[in-house]
KOLKEDO-474518 format. One record per residue (C-alpha): residue number from 0; residue in three letters; x, y, z. Coordinates in nm, 3 decimals, decimal comma. Layout:
<recs>
{rec NUM; ALA; {X; Y; Z}}
...
</recs>
This chain:
<recs>
{rec 0; UNK; {0,424; -2,306; 13,691}}
{rec 1; UNK; {0,061; -2,198; 13,631}}
{rec 2; UNK; {-0,032; -2,275; 13,991}}
{rec 3; UNK; {-0,261; -2,572; 13,935}}
{rec 4; UNK; {-0,023; -2,806; 14,121}}
{rec 5; UNK; {0,127; -2,715; 14,456}}
{rec 6; UNK; {0,430; -2,870; 14,625}}
{rec 7; UNK; {0,320; -2,936; 14,981}}
{rec 8; UNK; {0,520; -2,740; 15,238}}
{rec 9; UNK; {0,705; -2,532; 14,977}}
{rec 10; UNK; {0,698; -2,187; 14,824}}
{rec 11; UNK; {0,831; -2,238; 14,474}}
{rec 12; UNK; {1,010; -1,991; 14,252}}
{rec 13; UNK; {1,030; -2,143; 13,903}}
{rec 14; UNK; {1,322; -2,037; 13,684}}
{rec 15; UNK; {1,285; -2,179; 13,330}}
{rec 16; UNK; {1,598; -2,177; 13,117}}
{rec 17; UNK; {1,771; -2,375; 12,839}}
{rec 18; UNK; {1,898; -2,708; 12,971}}
{rec 19; UNK; {2,257; -2,631; 12,870}}
{rec 20; UNK; {2,263; -2,327; 13,098}}
{rec 21; UNK; {2,073; -2,511; 13,370}}
{rec 22; UNK; {2,311; -2,807; 13,381}}
{rec 23; UNK; {2,617; -2,582; 13,394}}
{rec 24; UNK; {2,475; -2,386; 13,685}}
{rec 25; UNK; {2,368; -2,704; 13,865}}
{rec 26; UNK; {2,686; -2,908; 13,825}}
{rec 27; UNK; {2,944; -2,634; 13,864}}
{rec 28; UNK; {2,775; -2,389; 14,098}}
{rec 29; UNK; {2,497; -2,585; 14,278}}
{rec 30; UNK; {2,270; -2,283; 14,243}}
{rec 31; UNK; {1,927; -2,446; 14,283}}
{rec 32; UNK; {1,743; -2,635; 14,557}}
{rec 33; UNK; {1,557; -2,861; 14,312}}
{rec 34; UNK; {1,651; -2,891; 13,946}}
{rec 35; UNK; {1,634; -3,102; 13,635}}
{rec 36; UNK; {1,956; -3,298; 13,586}}
{rec 37; UNK; {2,115; -3,464; 13,286}}
{rec 38; UNK; {2,117; -3,826; 13,399}}
{rec 39; UNK; {2,435; -3,941; 13,227}}
{rec 40; UNK; {2,640; -3,649; 13,367}}
{rec 41; UNK; {2,483; -3,729; 13,702}}
{rec 42; UNK; {2,622; -4,084; 13,681}}
{rec 43; UNK; {2,970; -3,980; 13,573}}
{rec 44; UNK; {2,984; -3,644; 13,760}}
{rec 45; UNK; {3,182; -3,480; 13,482}}
{rec 46; UNK; {3,231; -3,601; 13,127}}
{rec 47; UNK; {3,580; -3,716; 13,042}}
{rec 48; UNK; {3,770; -3,679; 12,715}}
{rec 49; UNK; {3,688; -3,318; 12,615}}
{rec 50; UNK; {3,738; -3,189; 12,267}}
{rec 51; UNK; {4,084; -3,044; 12,190}}
{rec 52; UNK; {4,118; -2,677; 12,277}}
{rec 53; UNK; {4,002; -2,448; 12,000}}
{rec 54; UNK; {3,798; -2,717; 11,820}}
{rec 55; UNK; {3,429; -2,793; 11,876}}
{rec 56; UNK; {3,256; -3,130; 11,852}}
{rec 57; UNK; {3,068; -2,999; 11,548}}
{rec 58; UNK; {3,396; -2,922; 11,371}}
{rec 59; UNK; {3,541; -3,261; 11,464}}
{rec 60; UNK; {3,229; -3,437; 11,329}}
{rec 61; UNK; {3,226; -3,240; 11,003}}
{rec 62; UNK; {3,599; -3,301; 10,949}}
{rec 63; UNK; {3,570; -3,675; 11,012}}
{rec 64; UNK; {3,764; -3,680; 11,339}}
{rec 65; UNK; {3,456; -3,821; 11,511}}
{rec 66; UNK; {3,266; -4,115; 11,363}}
{rec 67; UNK; {2,938; -4,031; 11,533}}
{rec 68; UNK; {2,783; -3,801; 11,790}}
{rec 69; UNK; {2,475; -3,866; 12,003}}
{rec 70; UNK; {2,317; -3,538; 12,105}}
{rec 71; UNK; {1,981; -3,398; 12,209}}
{rec 72; UNK; {2,005; -3,114; 11,956}}
{rec 73; UNK; {2,101; -3,171; 11,593}}
{rec 74; UNK; {2,454; -3,034; 11,529}}
{rec 75; UNK; {2,472; -2,729; 11,307}}
{rec 76; UNK; {2,674; -2,914; 11,043}}
{rec 77; UNK; {2,379; -3,154; 10,997}}
{rec 78; UNK; {2,121; -2,874; 10,994}}
{rec 79; UNK; {2,327; -2,684; 10,737}}
{rec 80; UNK; {2,347; -2,990; 10,511}}
{rec 81; UNK; {2,717; -3,079; 10,538}}
{rec 82; UNK; {2,771; -3,357; 10,279}}
{rec 83; UNK; {2,964; -3,579; 10,520}}
{rec 84; UNK; {2,712; -3,570; 10,807}}
{rec 85; UNK; {2,392; -3,777; 10,798}}
{rec 86; UNK; {2,162; -3,950; 11,044}}
{rec 87; UNK; {2,290; -4,286; 11,164}}
{rec 88; UNK; {1,935; -4,424; 11,130}}
{rec 89; UNK; {1,742; -4,256; 10,851}}
{rec 90; UNK; {1,413; -4,403; 10,976}}
{rec 91; UNK; {1,492; -4,342; 11,342}}
{rec 92; UNK; {1,130; -4,385; 11,448}}
{rec 93; UNK; {1,114; -4,740; 11,317}}
{rec 94; UNK; {1,451; -4,818; 11,475}}
{rec 95; UNK; {1,342; -4,684; 11,813}}
{rec 96; UNK; {1,010; -4,871; 11,803}}
{rec 97; UNK; {1,192; -5,194; 11,723}}
{rec 98; UNK; {1,438; -5,130; 12,008}}
{rec 99; UNK; {1,157; -5,071; 12,256}}
{rec 100; UNK; {0,969; -5,383; 12,142}}
{rec 101; UNK; {1,286; -5,587; 12,191}}
{rec 102; UNK; {1,406; -5,439; 12,521}}
{rec 103; UNK; {1,110; -5,248; 12,681}}
{rec 104; UNK; {1,364; -4,971; 12,748}}
{rec 105; UNK; {1,262; -4,606; 12,701}}
{rec 106; UNK; {1,602; -4,435; 12,753}}
{rec 107; UNK; {1,606; -4,178; 13,032}}
{rec 108; UNK; {1,776; -3,846; 12,957}}
{rec 109; UNK; {1,700; -3,640; 13,265}}
{rec 110; UNK; {1,611; -3,680; 13,631}}
{rec 111; UNK; {1,504; -3,453; 13,915}}
{rec 112; UNK; {1,767; -3,359; 14,169}}
{rec 113; UNK; {1,730; -3,217; 14,521}}
{rec 114; UNK; {2,023; -3,077; 14,714}}
{rec 115; UNK; {2,144; -3,333; 14,968}}
{rec 116; UNK; {2,146; -3,090; 15,259}}
{rec 117; UNK; {1,782; -2,996; 15,194}}
{rec 118; UNK; {1,668; -3,357; 15,168}}
{rec 119; UNK; {1,843; -3,438; 15,494}}
{rec 120; UNK; {1,701; -3,134; 15,673}}
{rec 121; UNK; {1,348; -3,190; 15,536}}
{rec 122; UNK; {1,289; -3,567; 15,495}}
{rec 123; UNK; {0,937; -3,505; 15,362}}
{rec 124; UNK; {1,063; -3,296; 15,068}}
{rec 125; UNK; {1,138; -3,574; 14,815}}
{rec 126; UNK; {0,789; -3,720; 14,857}}
{rec 127; UNK; {0,623; -3,378; 14,824}}
{rec 128; UNK; {0,816; -3,299; 14,506}}
{rec 129; UNK; {0,749; -3,640; 14,356}}
{rec 130; UNK; {0,379; -3,619; 14,438}}
{rec 131; UNK; {0,355; -3,279; 14,267}}
{rec 132; UNK; {0,529; -3,402; 13,953}}
{rec 133; UNK; {0,302; -3,706; 13,930}}
{rec 134; UNK; {-0,003; -3,483; 13,965}}
{rec 135; UNK; {0,129; -3,251; 13,693}}
{rec 136; UNK; {0,185; -3,555; 13,471}}
{rec 137; UNK; {-0,175; -3,667; 13,533}}
{rec 138; UNK; {-0,301; -3,327; 13,418}}
{rec 139; UNK; {-0,074; -3,327; 13,112}}
{rec 140; UNK; {-0,182; -3,679; 13,014}}
{rec 141; UNK; {-0,549; -3,582; 13,040}}
{rec 142; UNK; {-0,497; -3,272; 12,829}}
{rec 143; UNK; {-0,310; -3,472; 12,568}}
{rec 144; UNK; {-0,627; -3,680; 12,524}}
{rec 145; UNK; {-0,852; -3,375; 12,483}}
{rec 146; UNK; {-0,970; -3,366; 12,121}}
{rec 147; UNK; {-1,216; -3,075; 12,131}}
{rec 148; UNK; {-0,930; -2,826; 12,161}}
{rec 149; UNK; {-0,587; -2,976; 12,097}}
{rec 150; UNK; {-0,323; -2,874; 12,351}}
{rec 151; UNK; {-0,043; -2,925; 12,097}}
{rec 152; UNK; {-0,080; -2,784; 11,748}}
{rec 153; UNK; {-0,031; -3,106; 11,554}}
{rec 154; UNK; {-0,323; -3,200; 11,327}}
{rec 155; UNK; {-0,293; -3,576; 11,386}}
{rec 156; UNK; {-0,214; -3,558; 11,755}}
{rec 157; UNK; {-0,478; -3,814; 11,855}}
{rec 158; UNK; {-0,353; -4,062; 11,594}}
{rec 159; UNK; {0,003; -4,011; 11,720}}
{rec 160; UNK; {-0,110; -4,073; 12,078}}
{rec 161; UNK; {-0,296; -4,390; 11,984}}
{rec 162; UNK; {0,005; -4,516; 11,786}}
{rec 163; UNK; {0,233; -4,455; 12,086}}
{rec 164; UNK; {-0,005; -4,634; 12,325}}
{rec 165; UNK; {-0,022; -4,931; 12,086}}
{rec 166; UNK; {0,356; -4,970; 12,108}}
{rec 167; UNK; {0,432; -4,862; 12,466}}
{rec 168; UNK; {0,108; -4,894; 12,663}}
{rec 169; UNK; {-0,104; -4,633; 12,840}}
{rec 170; UNK; {0,171; -4,512; 13,073}}
{rec 171; UNK; {0,433; -4,457; 12,805}}
{rec 172; UNK; {0,626; -4,204; 13,017}}
{rec 173; UNK; {0,640; -4,370; 13,360}}
{rec 174; UNK; {0,760; -4,183; 13,669}}
{rec 175; UNK; {0,932; -4,328; 13,973}}
{rec 176; UNK; {1,215; -4,565; 14,053}}
{rec 177; UNK; {1,047; -4,906; 14,033}}
{rec 178; UNK; {0,869; -4,833; 13,705}}
{rec 179; UNK; {1,208; -4,750; 13,551}}
{rec 180; UNK; {1,436; -4,993; 13,734}}
{rec 181; UNK; {1,522; -5,201; 13,426}}
{rec 182; UNK; {1,611; -4,889; 13,228}}
{rec 183; UNK; {1,814; -4,742; 13,515}}
{rec 184; UNK; {2,011; -5,064; 13,567}}
{rec 185; UNK; {2,084; -5,088; 13,195}}
{rec 186; UNK; {2,196; -4,726; 13,178}}
{rec 187; UNK; {2,430; -4,777; 13,472}}
{rec 188; UNK; {2,581; -5,085; 13,307}}
{rec 189; UNK; {2,631; -4,906; 12,975}}
{rec 190; UNK; {2,791; -4,605; 13,145}}
{rec 191; UNK; {3,040; -4,830; 13,323}}
{rec 192; UNK; {3,112; -5,057; 13,026}}
{rec 193; UNK; {3,178; -4,757; 12,802}}
{rec 194; UNK; {3,430; -4,609; 13,045}}
{rec 195; UNK; {3,222; -4,311; 13,156}}
{rec 196; UNK; {3,129; -4,403; 13,513}}
{rec 197; UNK; {3,415; -4,525; 13,732}}
{rec 198; UNK; {3,196; -4,803; 13,875}}
{rec 199; UNK; {2,863; -4,966; 13,798}}
{rec 200; UNK; {2,615; -4,800; 14,031}}
{rec 201; UNK; {2,313; -4,979; 14,172}}
{rec 202; UNK; {1,975; -4,810; 14,153}}
{rec 203; UNK; {1,986; -4,767; 14,529}}
{rec 204; UNK; {2,314; -4,576; 14,500}}
{rec 205; UNK; {2,167; -4,338; 14,242}}
{rec 206; UNK; {1,902; -4,199; 14,476}}
{rec 207; UNK; {1,899; -4,080; 14,834}}
{rec 208; UNK; {1,761; -4,346; 15,066}}
{rec 209; UNK; {1,489; -4,113; 15,187}}
{rec 210; UNK; {1,385; -4,027; 14,833}}
{rec 211; UNK; {1,385; -4,393; 14,737}}
{rec 212; UNK; {1,164; -4,505; 15,024}}
{rec 213; UNK; {0,925; -4,209; 15,007}}
{rec 214; UNK; {0,890; -4,244; 14,631}}
{rec 215; UNK; {0,791; -4,610; 14,667}}
{rec 216; UNK; {0,518; -4,507; 14,910}}
{rec 217; UNK; {0,379; -4,249; 14,670}}
{rec 218; UNK; {0,404; -4,483; 14,373}}
{rec 219; UNK; {0,193; -4,739; 14,552}}
{rec 220; UNK; {-0,071; -4,492; 14,668}}
{rec 221; UNK; {-0,098; -4,318; 14,331}}
{rec 222; UNK; {-0,118; -4,635; 14,128}}
{rec 223; UNK; {-0,413; -4,755; 14,335}}
{rec 224; UNK; {-0,620; -4,443; 14,267}}
{rec 225; UNK; {-0,926; -4,487; 14,043}}
</recs>
């Protein structure tokens, strides 16, 4: 957004917004050429089993009609200290570190989507977008390691970074299909086993063939850079 990274062949108009609004506009109105996508809704198209009319998930959780809710944002009943709503794992950091050590899975929440008609009309587009995001990630990773002037206002940022690398390695937020294949295959299996997706998708089915092949090319070239 600050202009340091260009997307080859594109003039980009960035529209930042809360993900809830973004996903609604993407899934129901297809408003954007390229957009961040919730990956689970992407696999199941639309979530099934909505809450009863006139009652929110927060109300159902607080009243005991739901045993548990997994959500990106803490529900208001938890934030407001409802006596019947607590974290499933009090020490969630330790639980997540143990899970990663056991499975090597870093669960994926979101992906990047490109409209099918654009990708078909401009076969070079997926590779250009992917290349730009990898370059932006390289810049962000370098800035995260800058200690003279911290880019995030956490006093022990460097210690947090070193702790993360110790558990997950240098590239703890990998980009690309092959680097995440195990996680993607597991997510697809879970979605199908839990009755969300109507079939168990292969990784190849999740991504356009052009995007898949072009991404592999860029992964190989970028990984070999000094």
